[in-house]
Structures are given as structure tokens and as C-alpha cells.
N, C-alpha and C positions, 0 to 999 in steps of 0.2 A: 504493500500500500504506500502511496505517496503521502507522507505526513503533511498535514495542512494543505492538501490539494486545493482546498478553497479556504480563504481566511475569514469567512463570515461565520458568526456564531449567534445562536439565539439562547438567551438566558431567561428563564421564567422566574418569577418572584424576585424581581430586581429592585423593588422599591426600597428595601431596607435589609439589615442584617447581612447574612452571608451572601445573598444574591447581589447586593449592591457592591460589596467588596470584590466579588468575583468579576463583576462588570468593569470596575475600575482597573483591576489587574490585567484583564485580557485586553482592554482598550490600550493600556500602557505598553502591552507587548506587541501591538500592531494588528490585533484582530479588529475587524469591523463588527461591532457588537449591536445586535438588536435586543434591546432590554425590555422584557415583558413586564408591564405594570398595569394596575387596575384603575388608578386614579389620574386625572389630568394634571394635578399639581405635582405628582411624582414624576410624570413624563416631562414636565417643564423643568423641574430641578435637574434631572439627569441630562437633558439636552444642553442646559447651560454648563453643566459640569464637564460634559464630554467634548465640547467644542468640535463637533463633527464626527468624532470617532465612535460616539454612542448615539444610536438612533432608537429612541423610546417607541414602543409599540403597545397599544392597549391590548392586554392579553389576560383575561380572567380564564384560568384553566378549566373552570367548571361550565363555561359558556360555549356551546357549539359555534354560535355565530361569530364570537370574537376570535376563537381559535382559527376558524376558516378564513376570516378577514386578515388575521395576522399572517397566516400561511401565504395568502395571495399577495400581500404587500411585500413580504420577504422574497417570495419567488420572483416577483417583478423586479425587485432591486438587484438580486444576485444573478438573474438570467441563467445562461448556459453554464456558468461556473458552478452553480449549485451551492450547497451549504456545507461548511466544514465541520460544524459541530452543533449539537443541541445539549444544553445543560438544563436538565429538569430539576430545578432547585425549589420551585414553589412548594410551600408546606405550611401547615398551621398546627397548633394544639387546640383542638375544638372542645374538648371536654376533660375535666380533671375530677376524679372522685372514684368511688367504688363502682364496679360494673353493676353490682346489685341495684344501685340507686340512680345511675346515670340515665338521663333521657335518651331514648333511641335516636332522637333527632341529632344529638351531639355526636353520636357514633357515626351516623350516616354522613354528617357534614365532614367529619374527619376523613372518611374514605372518599368522599366526593372530591376533595382537594388533593389529598396525599397519594391516592392510588388511581382512581378513575381519571382525575385530571392529568396525571402523568401518561396514562394510556392514550387519552384523547389527543394530547399534544404530540406524542410520539407518532401515532398513526398519521396525523396531519402532515408532519414535516419529513417523514421517511422518504417520500419521493425526491425531495430536495437534497436529502442526505445521500441518497443513492447517486444522484447526479454529481455531487461534489466529492464522493468518496469519503464521507464524513464519519463521525463517531458520536455516540450518545453517552452522556454522563448522568447518572441518577444520584440524587443526594440522599443517601441512607442515614443511618444513625446507629450508635452503639445500642440504642433501644431495640433495634432490629435483631439483636443477638440475645439480649437479656431483658426480659420484661419485668419492670418493677411495679409494685402496687400503686394504684391511683392514677397512673398514666396509661391505662390499658388501651384506649382507642388509639393513642399515638403510637405505642409500641406495636399494636396489631397492624397498623398501617405500614410501619417501617419493616415489619416482618414480611408483609406482602410485597414490598419493594425488593426484598432479597430474592423472592421467587421471580418477580418480574425481570430483574436484571439477569438471572440465570437463564430464564426462558428466552429473552431477547438475544442474549449473547450466543446461545446455541442455534437459534433460528436464523440469525443474520450472518453467522460465520461463513457460509458459502459465498457471500458477496463481499467479504472482507471489511465488514462494518463493525468495528469494535464497540462493545458495550462495557462501561466501567461503572462500578458502584463505589462512591466515596462515602466512607462511614466515619464521620466525626464522633468523638465522645462529647462531653459537655463543652459548649462553646459560649463565650461571653457575648450573647446577643439578647435582645429584648423579648424573644419569643416566650421564654419561661416566665418573665414578668407579666406578659399578656395572659399567659395561661392561668395565673392566679385570679384573673378577672372572670374567668369562665368556670371557676370551681364551685359555683353556687348550686350544687346538686340538691334536689328537694329532700327535705328531711324534717321530721317532727322532733323538736328539741327534747321532748320527753321520751323519745325512742332510745332505749339502751343500746341497740345495735348501731344506730346512727351516731350516738355519742362516742362509742368506741372507735368507729371509723374516723370521726373528726379528730379525735386525739392522735391517732396514728398518722393521719394525713398531716396534721400540724407539725409533728416531729419530722415527717418526711420533708416538708418544705424548709424547715430550719436546716436540715442537712444539705438540701439541694442548693440553698443560697450560698453556703460555704463552697460547694463544688463549683457553682457558676463563677464566683469571684476568682477561683483558681483554674478556671477552664481555659481552653485554647483560645488564642486570638483568632477572630474571623479571617484575618489575612493568612493564617497558617492553612486554613481550608482552601482559600483562594489559590495559594501557591500549589497545593496538591492538584486542584482542578486544572491549573495551567500545565502542570507536569503531565497529567493524564491526556491532555489534548495535544501535547507536543511530542510525547514519546513515540518512537517508531513502533514499538510493540507494548502498548499499555497493559498494565496488569489488570486482571478482572476486578480486583478490589484494592482500595487504598484506605488505610486507617490514618486518622489524624488525632493527635493528642494522647496523653497518657490514659485518660478514661477509656478511650477506644481500645487500646492494647489490653487494659485490665478486663474489659468486657469480653474480648475475644478469649482471654485466658479462662475466666470463670465460666464462660458459655460451654466449655468442654468438660466441666465437672459433672458428676452424676446429679440428676435432678434433685434428689433428696438432700445432697450436700448443699447445693445452691439454694434450695428452699430454706435450709437451716441458717445459712449465712444472711439471707434477707430477713429472716425472722429475728435474728440478733440485731440487725440494723433497725428494724421497726417492730419492737416487741408490742404485745397487746393481745 
């Protein structure tokens, strides 16, 4: 494969966090970046920042019409050269709390963005990637290897991305289109702060089961805040994405940060051992 046969890349979820840093790094490395955003104000900010190297595109990964319009716009812009890469970065934390009590709407929203949205965008842009000899990067997570209590929907969605990455990689191999999963551990971004705002799962304060859940969840958040402070810098993730896009033979998986390595290690433990470790971390 001719590495970077085309130098255009689409990055979803580019408004903030990891996505925005990825956009900056790739633009600085000479890529023509189509940055997927949902809001006009984010598009305007990226356009000012990019000075021509960053081209914002309205792209809500849950909206068929926006995905199709973005594909058509990018296709017209790159022409016969095609697309060099697609970075499926868009993701949210839609519901935090015990699965026993979480509204199904929160679980559905989680999968609509983190899983179905990735499939929708990938299907739309694959013809351009074939034309450009490009590659696909999926943004996984250490939570895709080890599921912790109270972030079940997020972990479930990232486990699904593991299977999606394996499936796509094996299906697209005959055409020489690499598929890479980047799996960060804890990263210092606002996504987990936002997740506390959606942790309002319904519960009766007089319910003993609910009370015990809340106590354990509160302890979990205290531990999580410490981990976030000591988490990886978003630019460390961006550097790995850039490496995955420039490597002649990219690895199927890249880990980022110490938490990612630890998750890979403990994921190999017998389930009962891992359950016991998590119970020690969150007694109750």
C-alpha cells in the first residue's frame, strides 16, 4: 500500500476533547482535515483556527442526512484522489449508574452514537477510502477491555467497537485497507465531567438498594477524579493516531497511557480474580 496515497482525512467528533487535538495535529502534519462537528459555532472556531488546513463539516453521526451530505461534500472536494483516512472519534457517555436502574433511552443513545454512528459513517465514506487507498481508525477505550461498575453502557459500546474493528479489518484486508483501533486509558478531557451531569438515574431515596448503589457510585467517582487528573494528555492520543495513519504497516491496535496497559494486563486475569479486584476497589 502507498502510505498516505491521499492526504485528506475526515475526523468525527472534532468539536472538543481528543477529536479537536487530533485535528490540530494532523493539520500541522500536512493533512487536509475535514473536521466533523455538530454545531455552527464549533465549525466557525475550527475554521478560524485552521487557516485553510481545517475544513469544518456539519456531521452528526446519528443523522443519515448529515452523514450523506458530508460524504458528498468531501467527495466533491477530494475528487479522483479519494480519501486517505477516516478517524471515527465521535463518542459520548450517555448514561452513568447501575444497569438495574438506568433508563433504556440512555443505553440506546449510547449505542446510537458510539456504535451505530461509527457504522453509519464508515459505510458512507468507504467508497472514498477505496478510491484513495485509505485507512480507518476507530477510537476505542480501555473500557472496551475491562468493564467497571456504573459505566456499563459506555463500556458495552466500546466492547462493541472491539468487534467492529476486528470485523472490518478482516473484511477489508483483501483490498489493503487497514483498520486500526486506538485504545486510550483515562484521558484528561471533559467527557467524564459531562458524564456526571447524566448520572441522575431514577431512584427513590428511601430505597435501600438505590442507597447502596449511590454510595458505591460516589466512591467510584472520587477514585475516577484522581485517575483523570493523572490521565494521559489528549495530545498523546493524537500522536498515536498520527502514527497509525503514517505507518507503512499499522498495527491492529495501539494502546495509549498507563491505564490502557494496566487494563490490557488485568483483562487477561480469570474473571473471578478480576471481579474480586473490582470489589476491593468498590466495596459495598
